[in-house]
C-alpha positions in Angstrom: 37.3 77.6 112.1 38.1 80.7 114.5 37.6 83.1 111.5 33.8 81.4 111.1 33.2 81.8 115.1 33.8 85.7 115.4 31.6 86.3 111.7 28.7 84.4 113.6 29.1 86.3 116.6 29.4 89.6 114.7 26.7 88.5 112.6 24.7 87.8 116.3 25.7 91.6 117.5 24.7 93.3 114.5 21.4 91.3 113.6 20.4 92.2 118.2 21.5 95.8 117.3 19.7 95.5 114.5 16.4 94.5 116.2 16.6 97.0 118.7 16.6 99.5 115.9 13.4 98.7 114.9 11.9 98.7 118.3 13.4 102.1 119.1 11.9 103.1 115.4 8.1 101.7 115.8 8.1 103.9 119.5 9.3 106.4 118.6 6.3 106.2 115.6 4.0 105.9 118.1 4.7 108.5 120.5 5.3 110.6 117.6 1.8 112.3 116.6 1.3 112.8 120.8 4.5 115.0 120.3 3.3 116.6 117.4 -0.1 117.7 119.1 1.5 118.9 122.8 4.2 120.9 120.8 1.0 122.4 118.5 -1.3 123.0 121.4 2.3 124.9 123.3 2.8 126.9 120.4 -0.8 127.9 119.8 -1.7 128.8 123.8 -1.6 132.7 124.6 0.5 133.2 127.4 -0.8 136.1 129.8 1.7 137.8 131.5 1.4 140.3 134.7 4.1 142.7 136.2 2.7 143.8 139.2 4.8 147.4 138.7 3.3 149.3 141.6 6.5 149.0 143.7 8.4 149.9 141.2 6.4 153.5 140.8 6.1 154.2 144.4 9.9 153.2 145.0 10.6 155.9 142.3 8.3 158.2 143.3 10.4 158.3 146.4 14.0 158.7 144.4 11.7 161.8 142.6 11.1 163.1 146.5 14.5 163.2 148.0 16.3 164.8 144.7 13.4 167.4 144.4 13.8 168.1 147.8 18.0 168.1 147.8 18.5 169.9 144.6 17.8 173.0 146.3 19.2 177.0 145.7 20.7 177.9 149.2 19.7 180.8 150.5 22.6 182.0 151.5 23.7 182.0 147.6 20.6 183.8 147.1 21.7 186.4 149.6 25.1 185.9 148.0 24.1 186.4 144.2 21.9 189.8 145.3 25.0 191.4 147.2 26.8 191.1 144.0 24.4 192.4 141.7 23.6 195.4 144.3 27.4 195.9 144.4 27.0 195.9 140.8 24.6 198.4 140.1 26.3 200.6 142.3 30.0 200.2 141.0 28.1 200.8 137.8 26.3 204.0 138.6 28.6 205.8 141.0 31.1 204.8 137.6 29.5 207.0 135.4 
């Protein structure tokens, strides 16, 4: 008797699950065309993206100006080079 009862309960559960699965399948089939339509609309929609680079360009220009100002040959270095060249010229002339 017990074996029959458990088999009957199992059959009821399986039947219930099958009905739930059928209902879920029907629901999916009903909504599938709408999902397909929306996906197609998303795929075919052109996306326009605008990026404002004004601030970035200004920042780069500021950095460029700072670099140009900081990369300057100091006057003392130029004077030193001129002195060394003059000294080498005199040394060369007087050694002959």
